[in-house]
N, C-alpha and C positions, 0 to 999 in steps of 0.2 A: 154880349156879356163883357163887362169891363174888367181888365186885368188889374190885379192888385200889385203886380210886380213893378218896382220903380225902374224907370228907363234911364235916368240920369241924375247925378253923375255916377258913372260906373268906372271901375278900375279895369283898364284894358291893356294887355300886353301884346305887342306885335313883333314877330320876328322878321328879319329882313327889312327892318323899318327905315333903313337909310336911303332907299331908292325904290323905283318901280312901283309895283302894286302895293308893296308893304308900306311905302311912304304915303301912297294915296289912301290906304286904309286908315293909317294913323291920323291923317288930316281929316278924314270923313268923321271919325269918332270925336275929334276935337271940335269940329263944327257943331256937334250935338252937345258939347259941354262936358264930355267925358274926360277922365284923367288917363293919359296914355304914357306908357313906358315902352321904349323900343330896345330890341336886341339886334345887333348886327356885327359883322366882323370888325368893323371900325367904330369906335365911339365918336359921338358928335355932340357938340354944345351949340351948334349954329342953327339947329332946327327948332321948331315950335314945341318940341317935346324932347325929353332926355333920351339919348340912345347910348346904351351900355355896350361896350365891346365884349363879344362873346362868340366863341366858335361852337356852334350847336352840335358839331360832330363829336365833341368831347363830353361824354355823359357826366363825368365828375364836375366839370366846369358848369354845366347846365344845372346840376343839382345844387351846387353852391350858390349860383345866381338866384335860383328859385327859392332858396331857403330864406331870403330876405323879404319874400312876399307873404304878408299876413293874410290877405284876402285878394282874390282875383275873380272878377265877374266874367271877363271874356278873354280868351286866348286865341289869337289869329296867327297861324303858322304860315307865313309868306316866304320865308327864306328858301331859296332854290337856285340851282344852276343848271346849265345844259351843256352837254358835250356831244357832238355828232360824229358818227363814223360807221362804216360798214360793220355788221355784226361779226364778220369773219376776221376783221383786223382791228377792231376797237381795242385800244390800249387798256390794260388792266387798271392802270391808275385813273383813266378817265371813267371807267365803269364804277370804280370804288368812290371816286370823288362825288359823282352824281347820286349814287345810292346812299352814301354816307350822309350827304347833305339833305337831299330831298325826302328820303324815307326814314332813315335812322334818326336824323336830326329832328324830324317832326315827332317821332315817337319819344325821343328823349325829353323833348319840351313838354309833351302831354303828360308824361309820367312824372316829371319833376314838378309840374304845376298842379298836380292832382290835389294835394292838401289845401293849397290856396283856393282852388276852384271849389272844393268841397266846403270850405269855410264860408263862401258867399251864399250858400244855400240854394243857389240857382245858377251854377256855373255853365258856361258855354264854350266849347271848342269849335273853332272854324278852321279846317285844314284846307289849304289851297292845292287842288289837284290840277287837272287840265283836261280839255276835251279829248286829247290824244290818249287818255286813259281808256276811252271808249272807241276811238277810231284811230288806229295806228298809222304809221308811215315809215318809209325806209330810212335807214341811217340813224334811228333814234332809240336803239335798244335800251340804253341806260335810262334815258329820260322817260320813255313810255313805261318801262318796268317800274320806275320809282313812283310815277304819278298814279299808275294803276294800283300800286301798293298803298299809296296814301288813301285812295278812295276805299279800298278794302279795309285798311287799318281803321278808318273812321267808323265803319260799321261795327267792328269789334269794340272800339272804345265806347260807342253808344250803348252796347250791351253790358260791358263790364262796369261802366261808370254810372249807369242810370239809377241804381239803388242809392247812390250817394248824392243825387240831385244834380248831376252833371250831364248835359247833353253834348253830342258831337255831330256836326254836319260837315260836309265838304262842299267847296265851290270850285267848279271847273271852268275857268275862263277860256275863251278862244284867243286868237291872235290879238295881242294888246301892244300898243306902241310904247313899249318900255325901252330902256337903253339896251337891254339884252337883245331884244328883237331888232332894234335899230342897227346894232352891230352885225347881226346876221344878214339883214337886208343889204347893208353897205358892202359886206364881204361876198355877197352873191350866194350865200347859203340858202337864202330865201328869195323868191321872186315875187315882188309885191303885186304885179299885174296878174300873175297866175293865182295868187291868193285871192285877190279881189274877184276874180272870175268864179271862184268857188264859194265865196261868202255872199249869201243873199242880201245882207245889209250893205254890201259894196263898200265896206270900209273896215279898218281895224278899230278895235275898241281903244278908248282912251283910258289910261290908268285911273283917272278920277271917277269915271262912271262905274268901273269895276269896284273901286273902293267904296263908293256910296251904295252900290248894290249889296256888298258884303255887310256894310253897316245896317242896311235895311233888314237883312236876314237875322240880325241880332236883336231886332225889335221883339217885344213880348208877343206881338201878334203871331209870331212863328214859333211860339214855345212848345207846340205839339210836334214840331219837326225834329226828328231824331234819327240818326243813322242814314241819312239820305244825301244824295249829291245833287247840287243845283248847277246845271250847265248854262253858262252865259257866253254864247259864242257867235252871235249874229246869224245863226242858222247854218254854220258850216258843217256841223255834225250830221245834219239832215241831208247834206249834199256831198259828203265824202271828205277826204283829206288830201291835200296836195303836198 
């Protein structure tokens, strides 16, 4: 059966679009001819798409930014941070920073973009979780809690928004060679050789392949997918977490 849904050009909003997976997602949609707007902590005019400065932890600022969106076909919530520490001694500010950015920020963006997604008649939310939402590890209380929350939140959004023609799915990548992961490797917080021993694919993902996978999931061929999480982790979840 052939879908009647147009695939391009669509209006796509990507949070965390200035770097990492967010930038890879933005470029993947641009490759397909879509119109991309980015939100990030810092504005940028040097990229292939406009990036507006926005702190997604601020619900009022997010509402104001979204008010200028007349129609939105795809929202991809990539903005996220990580702070590690033993659960007994994790600083309150580190806990709040991660939860406020990864979980609350994702919710604020979904809520603020609701009207624009509804106006498209076939809106799609893609929230970025993590494989650690399903397979935890030590020293990651805030990050694991935030990403598990994103996966669970996505299920609720799928239920609440379905009657308005909006779907919501999540994507949970494995270890990806972003700047954030690179810093953790350089600082010794992650051991690449130990990771590779756990990853059946024997490598870390590249941001570009995660970005293109996310774009592929936005294709109309997946329009029956709703409220589900797609794990793209090189097989590490089947082999445990280091």
